[in-house]
Each structure stands twice: as C-alpha cells, then as structure tokens.
C-alpha positions in Angstrom: 87.2 -17.7 37.0 89.6 -20.0 38.2 92.2 -20.2 41.2 94.5 -21.4 38.5 93.5 -18.3 36.7 94.3 -16.0 39.5 98.0 -18.1 40.5 99.1 -17.1 37.0 98.3 -13.2 37.9 99.9 -13.3 40.9 102.9 -11.0 41.3 106.2 -12.1 43.5 106.0 -8.7 45.1 102.9 -6.4 45.4 103.1 -4.5 42.0 99.9 -2.4 40.7 97.1 -4.4 38.7 98.5 -7.5 40.0 97.0 -10.0 42.3 99.8 -10.7 45.6 99.5 -13.6 47.9 100.1 -12.1 51.5 102.6 -13.4 53.5 103.2 -14.1 57.1 104.3 -10.3 58.8 102.8 -8.2 55.9 100.4 -5.5 56.7 98.2 -3.5 54.5 100.4 -0.2 55.4 103.4 -2.4 54.5 101.9 -3.7 51.5 101.0 -0.5 49.8 104.3 1.4 50.3 106.2 -1.8 48.6 103.2 -1.6 45.8 103.2 2.2 45.4 107.1 2.8 46.2 106.4 4.9 49.3 108.2 5.2 52.3 106.5 8.0 54.6 103.3 7.2 56.5 100.7 9.6 55.1 101.4 8.7 51.5 101.2 4.9 52.6 98.3 5.5 54.6 96.7 7.0 51.2 97.9 4.0 49.0 96.5 1.4 51.6 93.3 3.4 51.4 93.3 3.2 47.5 93.9 -1.1 47.6 91.2 -1.0 50.5 88.6 0.7 48.3 89.2 -1.8 45.4 85.8 -3.2 44.7 87.0 -6.8 44.2 88.2 -6.7 47.9 84.7 -5.6 49.1 84.4 -9.6 50.1 87.4 -9.2 52.7 86.5 -6.0 53.9 85.8 -6.1 57.9 84.7 -4.0 60.6 85.8 -0.3 60.2 88.0 1.8 62.2 89.4 5.0 62.7 91.7 4.9 59.6 89.0 3.1 57.6 85.5 4.4 58.8 83.9 2.5 55.5 85.6 -0.9 57.0 89.2 -3.0 56.5 90.0 -5.3 54.3 91.0 -8.3 56.9 94.9 -9.1 56.5 95.0 -12.1 58.3 96.0 -15.1 55.9 93.3 -18.2 58.0 91.7 -20.3 55.8 90.8 -24.1 55.3 90.1 -24.6 51.5 92.2 -23.2 49.1 92.9 -19.6 49.4 93.6 -19.1 45.6 90.2 -20.6 44.9 88.3 -18.9 47.8 89.8 -15.6 46.1 88.6 -16.5 42.8 85.0 -17.1 44.1 82.6 -14.5 43.3 80.3 -14.6 46.4 81.6 -13.5 49.7 84.3 -14.8 51.8 83.0 -17.8 53.6 82.2 -17.3 57.4 84.8 -17.7 59.7 87.7 -17.3 57.0 89.8 -14.5 55.5 92.3 -14.7 52.6 95.4 -14.8 51.2 95.1 -13.3 47.8 93.9 -9.7 47.1 93.9 -7.4 44.5 96.3 -4.2 44.0 94.8 -1.4 41.7 96.7 1.1 39.9 96.1 5.0 41.3 93.1 4.9 39.0 91.5 2.0 41.2 91.6 -0.1 38.1 89.7 -3.8 38.9 90.9 -7.1 37.5 89.2 -8.2 34.3 88.1 -11.9 35.9 86.8 -13.1 32.2 90.5 -13.1 30.7 90.8 -16.7 29.2 92.9 -19.2 30.2 96.5 -19.4 29.2 98.0 -22.1 27.2 100.0 -24.3 29.4 103.8 -23.8 29.5 106.4 -26.1 28.7 106.8 -27.3 31.8 103.5 -27.9 32.5 103.3 -30.2 29.7 106.5 -32.4 30.9 104.6 -32.2 34.9 101.8 -34.2 33.0 103.8 -36.2 31.1 105.8 -37.5 33.8 104.0 -37.1 37.2 106.7 -36.6 40.1 106.0 -37.4 43.4 106.2 -34.2 46.1 106.1 -33.9 49.4 103.0 -33.1 51.5 102.1 -29.6 51.4 101.7 -28.1 54.9 98.6 -26.8 55.5 97.8 -23.3 55.7 97.3 -22.8 59.3 96.5 -19.7 61.9 98.3 -16.6 63.0 99.5 -16.9 66.3 100.7 -14.4 69.1 104.4 -15.2 70.7 103.1 -16.4 73.6 101.5 -19.0 72.4 104.6 -20.4 70.8 105.7 -21.7 74.6 102.0 -22.5 75.4 102.2 -25.2 72.9 100.2 -26.0 69.5 98.2 -29.1 68.9 99.2 -30.4 65.1 97.5 -33.4 63.8 100.3 -36.4 63.2 101.6 -36.5 60.2 100.0 -33.3 58.5 102.8 -30.9 58.8 101.2 -27.3 59.6 102.4 -24.1 58.3 101.6 -21.0 60.9 102.0 -17.7 60.9 103.9 -15.7 64.0 102.6 -12.4 64.6 105.1 -10.2 66.2 104.3 -7.4 69.0 105.1 -4.0 68.9 106.4 -2.1 71.6 106.8 1.1 70.7 109.9 3.1 72.9 108.8 6.3 73.2 111.0 9.4 74.4 109.5 11.9 76.3 112.0 15.1 77.0 112.5 17.7 79.4 111.1 21.0 79.9 112.7 23.2 76.3 112.6 19.7 74.8 109.5 20.0 72.8 108.7 22.2 69.8 105.7 24.2 70.7 104.3 27.5 69.2 101.2 29.2 69.8 97.5 28.3 68.3 96.6 31.4 66.7 98.5 33.0 63.9 97.4 36.2 65.4 99.4 35.7 68.7 102.7 34.1 66.7 102.5 37.5 64.8 101.7 39.8 68.0 103.7 38.0 70.4 106.6 35.5 69.4 106.9 32.0 67.7 106.6 30.5 71.2 109.8 27.6 71.3 110.0 26.7 67.6 113.6 24.8 68.7 114.3 23.1 65.4 113.8 26.4 63.1 116.7 28.4 63.8 115.1 31.3 61.8 112.7 31.8 64.3 114.6 31.1 67.5 117.0 34.0 66.4 114.0 36.5 66.8 113.3 35.8 70.5 117.4 36.1 71.2 117.5 39.8 71.8 114.4 40.6 73.6 114.4 41.9 76.8 112.5 40.3 79.9 108.7 41.7 78.6 109.2 40.5 75.2 110.1 37.0 76.4 107.4 37.3 78.7 104.7 37.0 76.2 106.4 34.8 73.5 105.8 32.3 75.7 102.8 33.6 78.4 100.9 35.7 75.9 100.0 39.4 77.2 98.2 38.4 80.2 98.5 35.4 82.6 99.2 31.7 81.7 96.6 29.9 79.7 96.8 26.0 79.3 96.4 25.7 75.6 98.0 28.8 74.5 101.2 26.7 73.0 100.5 23.7 71.4 103.0 20.9 69.8 104.5 21.3 66.5 103.7 18.3 64.4 100.7 17.1 66.9 102.1 14.0 67.4 101.0 12.7 64.2 103.1 9.8 63.0 100.8 10.3 59.7 102.2 13.7 58.7 105.2 13.4 56.1 108.4 13.6 58.4 107.0 13.2 61.4 107.4 9.4 61.6 109.3 9.4 64.4 107.8 12.4 66.1 110.9 14.6 65.6 108.6 17.6 64.2 107.5 17.9 68.2 110.6 17.9 69.7 114.5 18.7 70.1 116.1 17.0 67.0 119.4 17.8 68.1 118.8 16.6 71.6 116.5 13.3 71.0 117.2 12.6 67.1 120.6 10.3 67.8 118.6 8.1 70.7 116.3 8.0 68.2 118.3 6.3 65.2 120.0 3.9 67.9 116.8 2.1 68.0 115.5 2.7 64.6 119.2 0.7 63.7 118.3 -1.8 66.6 115.0 -2.7 64.6 116.9 -3.3 61.6 119.2 -5.3 63.3 116.5 -7.8 64.4 115.2 -7.6 60.9 118.4 -8.5 59.4 118.7 -11.5 61.3 115.3 -12.5 61.6 115.9 -15.6 59.1 118.9 -16.4 60.9 118.0 -19.8 63.4 120.4 -18.8 66.0 119.0 -15.5 66.7 117.6 -14.5 70.2 114.0 -15.2 70.1 113.2 -11.6 71.1 114.1 -10.9 67.4 111.5 -12.6 66.0 109.0 -11.6 68.9 109.2 -8.3 69.2 109.7 -4.9 66.9 110.1 -1.5 68.9 109.3 1.4 66.5 110.9 5.0 68.3 108.3 8.0 68.6 109.2 11.2 70.4 106.2 12.3 72.2 106.1 16.5 72.4 104.4 18.2 75.0 103.6 21.9 76.3 106.2 22.1 78.8 104.9 25.6 79.9 101.5 23.6 81.2 100.6 22.2 84.4 102.3 18.5 83.8 99.3 16.8 85.2 97.9 18.1 81.9 100.9 16.7 80.0 100.4 13.3 82.2 96.6 13.2 80.7 98.0 13.5 76.8 100.6 11.2 77.3 98.1 8.3 78.2 96.0 9.2 75.5 99.0 9.6 73.1 99.7 5.8 74.1 96.5 4.6 73.2 96.4 6.3 69.8 100.1 5.4 69.1 99.4 1.6 69.6 96.3 1.6 67.5 98.0 2.9 64.5 100.6 0.1 64.9 97.8 -2.5 65.4 96.6 -1.3 62.0 100.5 -1.9 60.4 101.5 -5.0 62.5 98.3 -6.3 63.6 99.0 -6.3 67.3 100.4 -3.6 69.6 99.0 -2.8 73.6 102.1 -2.2 75.0 104.9 0.5 75.5 108.1 1.5 77.1 108.8 4.8 78.3 112.0 6.7 78.2 112.0 9.8 79.5 114.2 13.0 80.3 114.4 15.4 82.8 110.6 17.2 83.4 109.2 14.0 81.1 109.8 11.9 84.0 107.7 13.7 86.0 105.0 14.0 82.8 105.1 9.9 82.9 104.6 9.5 87.0 102.2 12.1 86.8 100.1 9.9 83.9 100.9 6.9 86.0 99.4 8.9 89.2 96.4 9.6 87.1 95.4 6.1 86.2 97.3 3.2 88.0 96.0 0.9 84.9 98.5 3.1 82.9 101.2 0.5 84.5 99.4 -2.6 82.6 100.8 -1.3 79.5 104.5 0.0 80.4 106.7 -2.8 80.3 109.5 -0.9 81.1 110.1 3.3 82.0 113.6 4.6 81.7 114.1 7.9 83.7 117.2 9.8 82.5 118.1 12.8 84.8 114.9 12.9 86.6 114.4 15.6 89.3 111.8 13.5 91.1 111.5 15.8 94.4 112.3 19.0 92.3 115.7 20.5 91.6 117.5 23.2 93.7 118.7 24.4 90.3 115.4 25.7 89.7 115.6 28.5 92.4 119.1 29.1 91.4 118.0 30.0 87.7 115.2 32.2 89.4 117.6 33.9 90.9 120.4 34.6 88.7 119.4 33.6 85.0 120.0 30.6 83.0 124.0 29.6 82.8 126.1 30.7 80.3 129.5 28.1 80.4 129.1 27.1 76.8 128.0 28.4 73.4 124.9 26.7 73.2 124.6 27.4 77.0 124.7 31.0 76.2 122.3 30.3 73.4 119.4 28.7 75.5 120.4 31.7 78.0 119.5 34.3 75.9 116.5 32.7 74.3 115.5 32.0 77.8 116.5 34.2 80.6 120.4 35.9 81.0 119.4 37.1 84.2 116.8 37.0 87.2 114.7 39.7 86.2 113.9 37.6 82.6 113.7 34.1 84.7 111.5 35.7 87.2 109.1 37.3 84.3 109.4 33.8 82.6 109.7 30.8 84.9 107.2 32.1 87.8 104.7 33.0 85.1 104.5 29.2 83.8 103.1 26.0 85.9 105.7 23.7 84.0 108.8 25.7 85.1 107.5 26.1 88.4 107.0 22.6 89.2 111.0 21.9 89.0 111.2 23.5 92.3 112.5 21.6 95.4 109.2 20.0 97.0 108.6 19.1 100.6 110.1 15.8 100.1 113.6 17.4 99.0 116.7 16.4 100.5 120.3 17.8 99.5 122.9 14.6 99.0 123.8 14.5 102.4 119.6 14.3 103.5 119.6 17.3 105.1 116.0 19.2 104.6 117.1 22.6 104.4 119.0 23.3 101.4 119.0 26.8 101.6 122.0 28.0 103.6 122.6 31.4 104.9 125.8 31.7 106.2 125.9 34.9 108.4 128.7 36.9 109.3 129.2 35.7 112.8 129.6 32.0 111.3 125.7 31.1 112.2 124.2 29.0 109.0 120.4 29.4 108.8 118.9 26.4 106.9 115.8 26.6 104.7 113.1 25.5 105.0 112.6 23.9 108.4 108.6 22.7 107.6 107.3 23.8 103.7 109.4 25.9 101.0 106.6 27.2 100.0 105.9 29.7 102.7 109.7 29.9 103.8 111.4 30.3 100.5 109.0 30.3 97.5 106.7 33.0 99.0 108.4 34.5 101.1 109.3 38.3 100.8 112.3 38.3 102.2 114.2 40.9 99.3 117.6 38.5 99.5 116.8 34.6 99.8 113.0 35.2 99.0 112.9 33.4 95.3 110.4 36.2 93.6 110.7 40.1 93.4 107.0 41.0 92.7 108.4 43.6 90.7 109.7 41.5 88.3 107.2 39.0 87.7 105.4 41.3 84.8 107.7 44.3 83.0 105.0 45.7 82.1 105.3 49.4 83.6 101.2 49.2 84.1 101.1 46.2 85.8 99.9 45.9 89.5 103.0 44.3 91.3 101.0 43.1 94.6 98.2 41.7 92.1 100.9 39.6 90.0 102.5 38.4 93.2 98.9 37.5 94.2 98.6 35.2 90.6 102.3 33.8 91.3 101.3 32.2 95.2 98.3 30.9 93.9 99.9 28.7 91.2 102.2 27.9 93.6 99.8 26.7 96.4 96.7 25.3 93.7 99.9 23.5 90.9 103.2 23.0 92.6 102.2 22.1 96.2 99.2 19.8 95.1 101.5 18.5 92.2 104.3 17.6 94.4 102.1 15.9 96.8 100.6 14.2 94.4 103.6 12.7 93.0 105.0 12.1 96.7 105.7 8.1 96.6 104.4 7.5 92.8 106.6 5.2 90.9 106.1 2.6 88.4 107.3 -1.0 89.8 110.0 -1.4 86.8 111.4 1.9 86.3 114.9 2.6 86.1 116.9 5.6 86.7 119.8 6.7 84.7 122.2 8.7 86.7 125.4 10.8 85.8 127.5 11.6 88.9 130.7 13.7 89.4 129.8 17.1 88.1 129.4 20.4 90.3 125.6 20.8 90.9 123.8 22.5 93.3 122.6 19.9 95.7 121.8 22.7 98.4 122.1 26.5 97.5 124.8 28.7 99.7 124.3 32.3 100.3 127.2 34.4 102.1 125.9 37.1 104.3 128.5 40.1 105.1 128.3 43.3 107.1 131.6 44.3 106.7 131.7 47.8 105.3 134.7 47.4 102.8 132.7 44.3 101.5 129.9 46.2 100.7 131.7 49.5 99.8 133.7 47.1 96.9 130.4 45.8 95.7 129.0 49.0 95.0 131.8 50.3 93.7 131.2 47.8 90.7 127.8 49.2 89.6 127.4 52.0 87.7 123.2 52.5 88.7 121.1 51.1 91.3 119.5 49.3 92.3 122.5 47.3 94.0 121.6 44.1 92.5 124.1 41.7 89.9 121.9 38.6 88.6 123.0 37.3 85.6 124.8 34.4 86.1 125.3 35.0 89.4 123.4 36.5 92.2 125.0 39.7 94.6 123.2 42.2 96.1 123.8 45.2 98.7 120.8 45.7 101.1 120.0 46.2 105.0 119.0 43.5 106.8 116.1 45.6 108.8 114.7 47.4 105.4 115.8 50.6 106.2 118.9 53.1 106.1 121.8 52.8 103.6 123.3 49.8 102.2 125.2 47.9 105.3 124.7 44.4 104.3 126.3 42.5 101.1 124.5 39.0 99.8 126.2 36.7 97.2 125.2 33.1 96.0 128.0 30.5 95.7 129.1 28.6 93.1 127.7 24.9 92.9 129.6 22.9 94.7 127.4 19.2 95.2 127.5 16.2 93.0 125.3 15.1 90.0 125.0 16.0 86.3 125.3 19.7 86.6 121.6 20.6 87.2 120.1 17.4 89.1 121.7 15.8 92.4 122.8 12.4 92.3 120.5 11.4 95.2 117.5 12.9 93.4 118.0 11.4 89.9 118.1 7.9 91.5 114.6 7.9 92.8 115.6 7.5 96.5 113.3 10.2 97.7 110.2 8.7 95.8 109.9 5.7 98.2 109.2 3.3 95.0 111.3 0.8 94.1 113.7 1.3 91.5 116.8 0.1 89.7 119.8 2.6 88.8 122.0 2.6 86.0 125.3 4.9 86.6 127.2 6.8 83.9 129.8 9.0 84.9 130.4 12.2 84.0 127.8 13.3 81.1 126.0 16.1 81.7 122.4 16.7 82.0 121.3 18.0 78.3 123.8 15.4 76.8 121.8 11.9 78.8 120.2 10.8 75.6 123.4 12.3 73.1 125.9 10.2 75.2 126.9 6.7 73.3 127.4 5.4 77.1 123.7 6.3 78.3 122.5 4.9 74.7 124.0 2.1 75.0 122.9 1.3 78.9 119.3 1.9 78.3 119.0 -0.4 74.6 120.9 -3.4 76.4 118.7 -2.6 79.2 115.7 -2.5 76.9 116.8 -6.1 75.3 116.7 -7.5 78.5 113.1 -6.4 79.7 112.2 -8.3 76.2 114.2 -11.4 76.8 112.6 -11.3 80.6 108.9 -11.1 79.1 109.8 -14.7 77.2 111.4 -15.9 80.4 108.2 -15.0 82.3 105.9 -16.6 79.6 108.1 -19.6 79.8 107.8 -20.1 83.8 103.8 -19.5 83.3 103.8 -22.5 80.7 105.5 -24.2 83.3 103.4 -23.7 85.6 100.1 -25.0 83.7 102.2 -27.8 82.5 
C-alpha cells in the first residue's frame, strides 16, 4: 500500500474506520473524544485505549505508563521523510521518528484493509497531469517545541521553510477548599449505616439526616464510636478526574461554594482557545492552558496528612494532563480558609514542592489560627442567616455539640489561635476578662495551650470535659487526657511547623469591613441583681446558655451559691466575619507576600464573589505574563 492510498482515506476530522493525520495540539484523548463523540474523561480514556490497541498502530507504540500499561502510541508528529509513505510502510517506523497518520478503528476494533486497489484519478488530478502548475515550496514538517524555545530561537536553513508544532504548557489551577468544604463520608458501609453519612455536602437528602441529631449523634457521624481515626472519612470521588462527572473535582467539594470559581476558570480557558488564531492575542493564549480542578481532602484529619495528599495529588494530576496534552509539570494553588494551611503544610514537608507551584492564592486563610474557633467551641456556630443556620444544625448549634465534634477532630482544633497569633492591635492576649473592678486580664500571657485550651477553669477554659463524649458511660477524665494529647501532639506541633513557612510567590486575598472576633471579650460581674436576672431566664440547671452566645452563672472560688456572671461579648473586631484582616494578610507568618484587598466579602463567599474572582484571575494572567517575561530576560542574558 502506498502513501497515495492512505492519502485518499484520510478523514478531515477524526472518524471511525478512517485514517487521520494528527495536527499540532492534537492529543490521544482529544482525538478519541472527537472520533467517538465523547466528552467525559473516563469514556474518552476508554476510547483512547481502543485507538491505542489497534494492531496497525503498534509500529508507533512508545513506553508504557499508568494509563496504558502495554505502551502508548507516540503522539509527537516529528519526522523527516514523507509521513504518508512512512505510515504506509509495512515495517516499524524508522528509529528516531514518530508519525503523523494513524488508524482510528471502530468500537469493534476493525483494522484497515491495506490491499484496497488504487482509486481512479479524479478529473482534477487529470487536469493537474495535463497542465502542471508551479507550487510554492511546502514547509518541511518540523519538531514539536515548548514555548520557551520560541524565545531562545530556532535554527532554520535558508530558503527552506520549516513548520513547527508549539506544545502548550498545561498549568492546572487547583482549588483547595476550607473546613466543611470537602464532601467526605465513612469508608465502611457498616459505619455509614450505624454512625451516619459523614459530610456528603452535595447530597441534600443525606445532609437532612444529620440536621436534628444531638451532640452524641453528630460526634458519631464525623468521628465514629470511639476516638478519631485518620482514615475514618474519605473524599467522595477520590479526586479522580477519570470519573464521569468529576472532570473538575466537583464531586469531592461543596459545589455551591466552589463551582462558580471553577466555571470562571473554564470560561477563561475557552476565551484563550477562541483567540488562539488571532495573531494579536497575548502570547499566554498560545503558550498556556490552565484547567481547573478542586482538590477534596478529609478536613477532620491532621492537616499535615492532607498536605502530603495534596503533593501526591499534584503529581497524579500533572501525569494525567501530560498524557492528554504532552506537558504538565507545574500548578497554581487557590486556597480557601483551612485549605491554605493544607498548602503550607505541603510546602513545609517538601521545600522542593515550591518549584512546582507558579503562584498560590490564599483566600481568608487563618495563617496563625482564628479566635472565632474558640468562640464557636464555647457558643456553637453562628446562626445569623438561613444558610448559617443549616450549617449550625448540621455541625454544632451550641457549645455542647461544638465540644463533642470539633474537640475530637484534629483538623478543627488546628484552627485555634497559635502562639504566633496577635489581635489586630498587635496584642498577644486575645482573651480579655473584664473584671467588676475594671481590671482587664489578658490571656495568654505566654502559651495559649496551657492557659486557655487545657485550662480547667469552668468559664474561660475552652472545653468542659463532660461535653467531650456525650455518651453516658464515658469517663470525662480519660476523654480530657485524649483531648490534651491532640492539643500537644497535633495542634501545638503543627503550629510550630508552620511558623514562618510560606511560599515566596504568595498572594493573600483579604476581605475587610465586617465584624470579626480578632479578640474575645468576656465580662465578669458580681452584681447580685445581674446574677439573679440571668438565673431567672433559665428553666433548669445548669446555669449556662451556650447557643449562639455564651452566658453562665457560677462562683469564682468554686463553691457556694452562684454569685458571679460571665458573658462573651459580640464580635467587634475587623475582617471577613471569621478571620481578622491582620491574620489573613499573612503578616504573622514572617514570610513575604502580596495582598489583594476586597471589601465587605464574607468569609464563606470569598471564591463566590465576582470581585474576588476577577482579582484572582487577573493576577493569574499577570503571573503567566511574568513567566514569559522571565524567559525573555534569560534569553537576553544568553544572547
């Protein structure tokens, strides 16, 4: 069979039972998707395997990889000889050359008939034979090059046109959500049946099952029947882009919170593709692709475990995109709240990971903790709006439930203010006790771990040991020992690891202008009328109100009648209603960073707000331009 025979059977676009000449930018997954009419990642991968397994294409098979264990057909159109003649050759492709024409079988794996007779010449061909016309020189097929080579220069022989294939670099934009932002559930079906569904945040029906549980039921739902086990919960969708419906990771995260930003990034990539043929388009439109993916993680576990999983996920995702596009080595991280601590853990564990990160955007990240975490442990989750009420009813409406849940999951405890925490005014003491005589006692004076978190003071100590495990047979002292071990081994050591750790090209997205507890104020009164007035509002002991607020009656010396009144005051600091502005700006980390200010955006909406979305995407575009400018500077230095 000759190259002429193949030429007559080449389809203009990928089609079943036809030859197809691959073009610059084609990938095996893309060709398979177009030929079989598929969009989803898993289905396209299955179709790509059909093409890859065609016997005719064996001559082009390269090394094996994760997705093609028997070897993958080469997809780099690099050749010197006529590619059509090369494709028609019965033997293997010449050493050192790849191909430009391959066979696309149908679903049954039909192979090409290489014995077809040569078709009769067309009238146009007869006319060409009768009246030969001069044709301009045909550019020689050239190599595939990376975008950096465009700035280093390409050697082209005089009077011999050369066409090159520019391979764009894929730089995934990976979204790392905050606490409660990943969809997680128990691995065991038995645990799901006995304890609860976990946190399937995208499944309304399953979420309704946990709304009306009490403290014990909510603890069992996220922790199980004993103490925390790191792998009790797993991410729904397992961060696998090959799963149908999970091409951008939305199965594993709260879609309502993060899908709007994912869609904005998808729109940005679509605009790049639409302007790729415009010579006036910015170079980044030709050089880069930035597909988005949301990384889900088990936020109940130690964040250092999630940091390790993030590094491993970046490796897997880059390998996945490399198969589809040919080059993917780096990423851009966009983190929200607790997700920023996960990213910083990944950087702390392996400093070389920073070389794979073009930029990281921290949105409302509690770099050194947040006083709001203490407030919620004492008074439950806020309930100012209907969405906030639903979250509170699903997690912790009051201090009883908050202690039972948050004090038993390392990921929740790691949001507490660490030793480096300071108020917006720069004070170390973020817990203020306003005494009747006007004295203001500020804690901690040195360590928040012993002075507040592990304090057994029944009023400003963070937990009541009787709330840690609501099960009646539980030993409160044993439960407190387990809690203290988590504070020392996970929270304290985790904060020490992150002290001063940050990526040098970090951007802090900071919202201001909303009431935020940068400090916690507790007023103390010994006025008998105040104490009696509070006691009159209660129907039964204990003398405590801790749903949405914290008020208690007690005695300072630990005995006798109730003669003191304690109350947490409303939030009066400044920030995004959860993280103070001087914490979110990263200044306490001691590492250099740049700030992107947005005004009045609530903490939960930092990746939903159009203003913050626009600011992040504009900055990402600027970072890609900076990569090009850096390459230009390197080329000039070597000129």
